[in-house]
SEZAVO-490540 format. One record per residue: x, y, z of N, C-alpha, C, O in turn; residue in one letter; chain. Coordinates in steps of 0.001 Angstrom, whole numbers. Layout:
<pts>
PT     n_x     n_y     n_z    ca_x    ca_y    ca_z     c_x     c_y     c_z     o_x     o_y     o_z residuo cadena
PT       X       Y       Z       X       Y       Z       X       Y       Z       X       Y       Z       a      A
...
</pts>
This chain:
<pts>
PT     n_x     n_y     n_z    ca_x    ca_y    ca_z     c_x     c_y     c_z     o_x     o_y     o_z residuo cadena
PT     810   -1232     -15      -7      21      -7     863    1269      -9     525    2257    -660       m      A
PT    1998    1238     724    2860    2343     735    3439    2740    -617    3580    3916    -954       l      A
PT    3759    1714   -1358    4330    1958   -2746    3289    2638   -3579    3596    3591   -4294       h      A
PT    2070    2180   -3508     977    2828   -4322     740    4274   -3885     441    5128   -4719       r      A
PT     866    4548   -2625     618    5901   -2124    1770    6789   -2612    1572    7933   -3022       r      A
PT    2983    6216   -2552    4145    7026   -3024    4077    7270   -4562    4448    8345   -5033       t      A
PT    3609    6283   -5319    3497    6443   -6730    2394    7569   -7043    2610    8421   -7905       f      A
PT    1243    7534   -6327     244    8529   -6600     751    9917   -6160     453   10904   -6832       v      A
PT    1470   10014   -5105    2032   11285   -4622    3036   11788   -5636    3010   12967   -5988       y      A
PT    3915   10935   -6111    4979   11323   -7149    4370   11782   -8357    4793   12791   -8922       s      A
PT    3337   11070   -8829    2696   11442  -10104    1986   12777   -9978    2004   13581  -10910       t      A
PT    1356   13023   -8827     762   14320   -8526    1772   15395   -8559    1521   16447   -9148       g      A
PT    2885   15199   -7969    3922   16228   -7941    4451   16533   -9326    4689   17702   -9629       r      A
PT    4641   15582  -10150    5144   15782  -11491    4093   16576  -12347    4432   17475  -13117       v      A
PT    2851   16196  -12166    1775   17037  -12830    1784   18441  -12366    1665   19369  -13166       i      A
PT    1928   18625  -11045    1980   20016  -10493    3172   20772  -10996    3063   21965  -11279       e      A
PT    4280   20141  -11117    5456   20885  -11669    5288   21237  -13148    5792   22269  -13590       m      A
PT    4619   20434  -13889    4345   20732  -15278    3457   21940  -15418    3719   22833  -16224       a      A
PT    2409   21960  -14630    1436   23068  -14647    2149   24378  -14108    1992   25467  -14659       v      A
PT    2912   24197  -13035    3666   25374  -12566    4602   25917  -13570    4683   27138  -13706       f      A
PT    5317   25112  -14285    6213   25668  -15266    5468   26297  -16462    5926   27280  -17045       e      A
PT    4334   25720  -16805    3510   26332  -17895    3132   27756  -17438    3258   28726  -18185       l      A
PT    2666   27836  -16180    2142   29115  -15684    3309   30097  -15479    3286   31223  -15976       l      A
PT    4325   29641  -14738    5357   30581  -14270    6308   30941  -15378    6854   32044  -15363       a      A
PT    6530   30105  -16303    7467   30349  -17415    6738   30824  -18588    6808   31997  -18956       s      A
PT    5953   29827  -19256    5457   30110  -20561    4353   31202  -20498    4473   32229  -21165       a      A
PT    3336   30995  -19742    2155   31928  -19683    2603   33281  -19319    2327   34219  -20067       y      A
PT    3270   33464  -18234    3682   34836  -17751    4590   35518  -18687    4412   36713  -18921       l      A
PT    5581   34841  -19260    6497   35452  -20092    5795   35905  -21419    5990   37023  -21896       i      A
PT    4979   34986  -21977    4263   35316  -23152    3280   36469  -23005    3115   37310  -23888       e      A
PT    2641   36462  -21846    1663   37606  -21503    2369   38902  -21404    1932   39903  -21971       s      A
PT    3478   38908  -20678    4197   40143  -20490    4743   40641  -21757    4719   41843  -22018       f      A
PT    5276   39691  -22623    5763   40114  -23958    4632   40685  -24844    4845   41640  -25591       e      A
PT    3461   40101  -24751    2343   40537  -25589    1912   41961  -25181    1494   42751  -26027       r      A
PT    2017   42280  -23871    1646   43610  -23489    2663   44673  -23646    2426   45832  -23306       t      A
PT    3864   44276  -24189    4901   45214  -24492    5755   45521  -23294    6496   46504  -23318       g      A
PT    5689   44704  -22215    6541   44872  -21063    8027   44685  -21492    8365   43802  -22280       n      A
PT    8852   45527  -20954   10240   45480  -21362   11060   44514  -20483   12233   44281  -20779       h      A
PT   10507   43976  -19468   11272   43091  -18522   10350   41867  -18160   10009   41672  -16993       h      A
PT    9962   41060  -19177    9109   39929  -18949    9778   38873  -18057    9118   38318  -17178       p      A
PT   11076   38581  -18263   11773   37639  -17399   11768   38011  -15943   11541   37176  -15068       l      A
PT   12015   39242  -15700   12173   39751  -14342   10818   39667  -13588   10771   39270  -12424       t      A
PT    9764   40036  -14254    8454   40001  -13679    7967   38559  -13462    7341   38246  -12450       w      A
PT    8264   37710  -14415    7873   36258  -14203    8660   35661  -13105    8108   34858  -12352       a      A
PT    9918   35985  -12945   10752   35440  -11889   10329   35991  -10596   10334   35269   -9599       a      A
PT    9948   37270  -10543    9397   37838   -9238    8130   37138   -8789    7943   36842   -7608       a      A
PT    7253   36876   -9772    5989   36185   -9366    6293   34793   -8907    5748   34323   -7909       i      A
PT    7170   34123   -9637    7577   32744   -9243    8199   32765   -7809    7922   31889   -6989       r      A
PT    9007   33747   -7554    9637   33812   -6196    8620   34109   -5111    8748   33647   -3977       a      A
PT    7595   34895   -5475    6459   35208   -4472    5735   33908   -4006    5219   33847   -2890       s      A
PT    5711   32882   -4879    5096   31622   -4526    5924   30873   -3464    5416   29978   -2790       y      A
PT    7133   31232   -3335    8098   30608   -2466    8422   31444   -1263    9408   31119    -600       h      A
PT    7732   32449    -915    8005   33303     248    8010   32555    1515    8686   32975    2454       l      A
PT    7306   31472    1618    7140   30642    2856    8528   30060    3183    8769   29661    4322       y      A
PT    9463   30005    2175   10791   29456    2365   11689   30499    3009   12848   30200    3295       q      A
PT   11208   31693    3245   12100   32735    3829   12747   33580    2713   12645   33250    1531       g      A
PT   13432   34706    3129   13998   35616    2150   15053   34909    1196   15052   35096     -21       p      A
PT   15918   34113    1828   17001   33445    1014   16412   32412      38   16946   32235   -1058       l      A
PT   15328   31734     416   14688   30795    -468   13940   31531   -1637   13950   31070   -2778       g      A
PT   13310   32659   -1315   12732   33417   -2359   13653   34014   -3304   13400   34027   -4509       a      A
PT   14814   34558   -2767   15838   35130   -3667   16464   34120   -4549   16704   34385   -5727       i      A
PT   16752   32912   -3992   17293   31890   -4799   16363   31412   -5906   16792   31134   -7026       s      A
PT   15076   31323   -5564   14110   30927   -6536   13919   32020   -7607   13625   31676   -8752       i      A
PT   14066   33280   -7300   14041   34424   -8186   15107   34174   -9302   14799   34214  -10493       f      A
PT   16363   33916   -8866   17369   33682   -9813   17200   32449  -10666   17531   32406  -11851       f      A
PT   16643   31411   -9967   16336   30204  -10714   15261   30478  -11798   15300   29961  -12914       l      A
PT   14304   31330  -11377   13281   31690  -12331   13737   32472  -13484   13193   32329  -14578       g      A
PT   14775   33350  -13289   15378   34034  -14399   16055   33072  -15390   15963   33243  -16606       l      A
PT   16761   32018  -14818   17399   31031  -15608   16355   30203  -16384   16469   29998  -17593       a      A
PT   15358   29748  -15660   14324   28968  -16362   13638   29742  -17479   13409   29235  -18577       f      A
PT   13308   31034  -17144   12710   31942  -18081   13503   32134  -19316   12967   32082  -20422       g      A
PT   14846   32370  -19143   15789   32598  -20220   15783   31375  -21156   15761   31503  -22380       a      A
PT   15804   30124  -20498   15871   28927  -21247   14516   28847  -22038   14556   28540  -23229       i      A
PT   13423   29089  -21474   12137   29020  -22215   12109   30091  -23331   11732   29798  -24465       y      A
PT   12510   31322  -22999   12451   32358  -23983   13282   32106  -25222   12918   32479  -26338       r      A
PT   14429   31448  -24983   15324   31192  -26098   14785   30112  -26972   14736   30224  -28197       r      A
PT   14340   28953  -26242   13897   27788  -27030   12438   27737  -27343   12021   27033  -28263       a      A
PT   11604   28515  -26551   10153   28436  -26646    9724   26987  -26508    8876   26491  -27249       r      A
PT   10329   26333  -25547    9967   24940  -25191   10141   24735  -23719   11146   25127  -23126       d      A
PT    9125   24101  -23126    9109   23879  -21664    9869   22599  -21161    9980   22372  -19956       m      A
PT   10381   21785  -22111   10926   20584  -21677   12118   20734  -20692   12113   20089  -19643       t      A
PT   13093   21535  -20992   14247   21645  -20100   13883   22263  -18778   14292   21721  -17751       l      A
PT   13136   23370  -18714   12751   23944  -17393   11913   22915  -16576   12004   22881  -15349       p      A
PT   11154   22138  -17221   10282   21172  -16511   11236   20035  -15951   11047   19590  -14819       f      A
PT   12241   19583  -16741   13081   18535  -16316   13986   19042  -15126   14200   18331  -14144       i      A
PT   14486   20264  -15261   15255   20860  -14174   14479   21006  -12889   14953   20658  -11807       a      A
PT   13291   21522  -13025   12390   21695  -11885   12124   20380  -11233   12112   20315  -10004       h      A
PT   11913   19341  -11963   11524   17995  -11430   12846   17450  -10694   12789   16915   -9587       t      A
PT   13923   17617  -11339   15306   17169  -10689   15523   17851   -9404   15857   17206   -8410       a      A
PT   15346   19160   -9377   15595   19933   -8188   14724   19445   -7046   15212   19109   -5967       i      A
PT   13386   19413   -7313   12448   18959   -6358   12665   17555   -5874   12469   17261   -4695       n      A
PT   13072   16674   -6778   13379   15261   -6450   14603   15222   -5485   14571   14539   -4462       t      A
PT   15647   15951   -5828   16823   15960   -4927   16515   16559   -3609   17001   16056   -2597       m      A
PT   15727   17617   -3544   15334   18228   -2264   14542   17247   -1426   14771   17121    -223       t      A
PT   13626   16562   -2048   12776   15563   -1346   13670   14438    -848   13511   14019     298       l      A
PT   14586   13936   -1633   15459   12841   -1212   16376   13215     -64   16684   12412     817       a      A
PT   16798   14471    -113   17743   14977     978   16970   15216    2312   17536   15127    3401       l      A
PT   15737   15503    2185   14897   15677    3397   14653   14378    4091   14497   14298    5309       k      A
PT   14626   13354    3261   14383   11989    3863   12999   11591    3729   12625   10503    4166       g      A
</pts>
């Protein structure tokens, strides 16, 4: 039963990360670009960081810079695959280290 629960939890987390990347990278950057905003990556990264304020100032700041990197990757390739894989890998490592 534990394995089934772990599988369901893991599958849910992967789906959540995919939706989050679509929102935080693709949708926000595309929307800011469409409206003529001159700093779409900065705004998208700031919104992404605001989702992580519960991690404290250092967590939010590190997520801001990670958001800039993910946003730059998305903006260059117009593809969500690499940011999604990186987000999944980071969360998996964090979860594994927490135990």
